[in-house]
C-alpha positions in Angstrom: -9.7 -11.7 -27.8 -10.1 -8.0 -27.3 -7.2 -5.7 -27.0 -7.9 -5.0 -23.3 -7.5 -8.6 -22.4 -4.1 -8.7 -24.1 -2.7 -5.8 -22.0 -1.0 -6.9 -18.8 -1.4 -5.1 -15.5 2.0 -3.6 -15.8 1.1 -2.0 -19.2 -2.2 -0.8 -17.9 -0.5 0.7 -14.9 1.9 2.7 -17.0 -1.0 3.9 -19.1 -3.0 4.9 -16.0 0.0 7.0 -14.9 -0.4 8.9 -18.2 -4.2 9.5 -17.5 -5.4 7.1 -20.1 -9.1 6.7 -19.4 -9.5 3.5 -21.3 -6.7 1.9 -19.3 -8.3 3.1 -16.1 -11.6 1.6 -17.1 -9.9 -1.7 -18.2 -7.9 -2.1 -15.0 -10.8 -1.4 -12.7 -13.1 -3.6 -14.7 -10.6 -6.5 -14.5 -10.7 -6.5 -10.7 -14.0 -4.8 -9.7 -15.7 -8.1 -8.7 -12.8 -9.0 -6.3 -12.7 -5.5 -4.8 -16.5 -5.4 -4.2 -16.8 -8.9 -2.9 -13.9 -8.4 -0.4 -15.4 -5.2 0.8 -18.9 -6.6 1.1 -17.8 -9.6 3.0 -16.0 -7.4 5.5 -18.7 -4.7 6.0 -21.8 -7.0 5.4 -23.9 -4.1 3.9 -24.6 -3.7 0.2 -24.8 0.1 0.3 -21.8 0.7 2.4 -19.9 -1.7 0.3 -20.9 0.2 -2.8 -19.7 3.5 -1.3 -16.4 2.0 -0.1 -15.9 0.4 -3.5 -16.1 3.8 -5.1 -13.6 5.2 -2.6 -11.3 2.2 -3.3 -11.4 2.9 -7.0 -10.7 6.6 -6.5 -7.8 5.9 -4.1 -6.2 3.3 -6.4 -6.3 5.6 -9.4 -5.1 8.6 -7.4 -2.2 6.6 -5.9 -1.1 5.3 -9.3 -1.3 8.7 -10.9 0.6 10.3 -8.1 3.4 7.7 -8.4 2.6 6.2 -4.9 2.5 2.7 -6.4 5.5 1.0 -7.9 4.6 -2.1 -9.9 6.2 -5.1 -8.3 3.8 -7.6 -9.7 1.6 -7.5 -6.6 -1.1 -5.2 -7.8 -4.0 -7.3 -6.5 -2.4 -7.6 -3.0 -1.8 -3.9 -2.9 -5.4 -3.1 -3.8 -6.8 -5.7 -1.4 -4.9 -3.9 1.4 -6.6 -0.7 0.3 -10.0 -2.5 0.4 -9.3 -3.8 3.9 -8.0 -0.5 5.3 -11.0 1.5 4.0 -13.3 -1.1 5.6 -11.4 -0.8 8.9 -11.5 3.0 8.6 -15.3 2.8 8.1 -15.6 0.7 11.3 -13.5 3.1 13.3 -15.5 6.1 12.1 -18.8 4.5 12.7 -18.0 2.7 16.0 -20.1 5.1 18.0 -23.1 5.3 15.7 -26.4 3.8 16.9 -27.8 1.0 14.7 -31.6 0.7 14.6 -32.7 -2.9 14.5 -36.1 -4.6 14.3 -37.3 -7.1 16.8 -36.0 -10.0 14.7 -32.5 -8.4 14.7 -32.4 -7.1 11.1 -31.4 -3.5 10.3 -34.4 -1.3 9.9 -33.0 0.0 6.6 -33.1 -3.4 5.1 -36.9 -3.1 4.9 -36.3 -0.6 2.1 -34.0 -2.9 0.1 -35.8 -3.4 -3.2 -33.9 -6.0 -5.2 -34.1 -6.8 -8.9 -36.1 -9.8 -9.9 -33.9 -12.4 -11.5 -35.3 -14.4 -14.3 -32.7 -17.2 -14.6 -32.7 -20.2 -12.3 -29.0 -20.4 -12.4 -28.5 -16.8 -11.2 -31.0 -17.4 -8.4 -29.2 -20.5 -7.3 -25.8 -18.7 -7.3 -27.3 -15.8 -5.3 -28.8 -18.2 -2.8 -25.5 -20.0 -2.4 -23.6 -16.7 -2.0 -26.3 -15.5 0.5 -25.8 -18.7 2.5 -22.1 -18.4 2.5 -22.3 -14.7 3.6 -24.6 -15.6 6.5 -22.2 -18.4 7.5 -19.2 -16.1 7.3 -21.1 -13.7 9.6 -21.2 -16.4 12.2 -17.5 -16.8 12.6 -15.1 -14.5 14.4 -13.9 -11.4 12.4 -10.2 -12.4 12.3 -11.1 -15.8 10.8 -13.6 -14.2 8.3 -11.0 -11.6 7.3 -8.4 -14.3 6.4 -10.9 -16.4 4.5 -12.1 -13.3 2.5 -8.5 -12.2 1.7 -7.5 -15.7 0.7 -10.6 -16.8 -1.3 -11.7 -13.5 -2.8 -8.4 -11.6 -2.8 -6.3 -14.4 -4.1 -3.7 -13.4 -1.5 -1.0 -15.7 -0.2 -0.8 -16.4 3.5 2.5 -14.4 3.6 0.7 -11.4 2.1 -2.3 -11.9 4.5 0.2 -12.1 7.5 1.8 -8.8 6.4 -1.5 -7.1 5.9 -2.9 -8.2 9.2 0.4 -7.7 11.1 0.5 -11.3 12.2 2.7 -14.3 11.5 2.1 -16.7 8.6 1.3 -19.4 11.1 -1.4 -17.2 12.7 -2.9 -16.5 9.3 -2.9 -20.2 8.5 -4.4 -21.0 11.9 -7.2 -18.5 11.4 -7.9 -19.9 8.0 -8.0 -23.4 9.4 -10.3 -22.5 12.3 -12.5 -20.4 10.1 -13.0 -23.3 7.7 -13.7 -25.7 10.6 -16.2 -23.2 12.0 -17.9 -23.0 8.6 -18.0 -26.8 8.3 -19.5 -27.1 11.8 -22.2 -24.5 10.9 -23.0 -26.4 7.7 -23.3 -29.7 9.6 -25.4 -28.2 12.4 -27.8 -26.4 10.1 -27.8 -29.0 7.3 -26.6 -26.5 4.8 -25.5 -27.6 1.4 -23.7 -25.3 -1.0 
């Protein structure tokens, strides 16, 4: 067990306030996958997600250093709210931009996406499963997708999701239920196995 895995979030947050670079790296490394995944599933674009991920990290550290976050044991919920808000800000800012698509409906810039070749069968299978899940999430309404992403990837409670989305807990539960039903229906219709 390394020393960084022993440190709690509360200890790391105190060290971040004191500009401890190792604590910053440890804290961000601990949650980076959750941040990126949540952002990616909301914006559905790898490069935009990478940019927003960097903004999220900067905002988190800046807020902590400036004393704008008081540790109440809900660090992940607070950071997931930042991820969601930056994704929404992105959508608002880019609402009027024209998207150039090919005849098959894909973004023209995806043609220039040069991925790394994976050498392990397991990694390829995991990526294929993740790809299928992302495509299915794209097929359901945004409000349902948002609740599923926050719940599954953000480990947020329905109460936290309700607060974040300015809805009731019952609405959040309903969106989760209908979202999962939509996903199941898509899987059945298309014969998709995960």
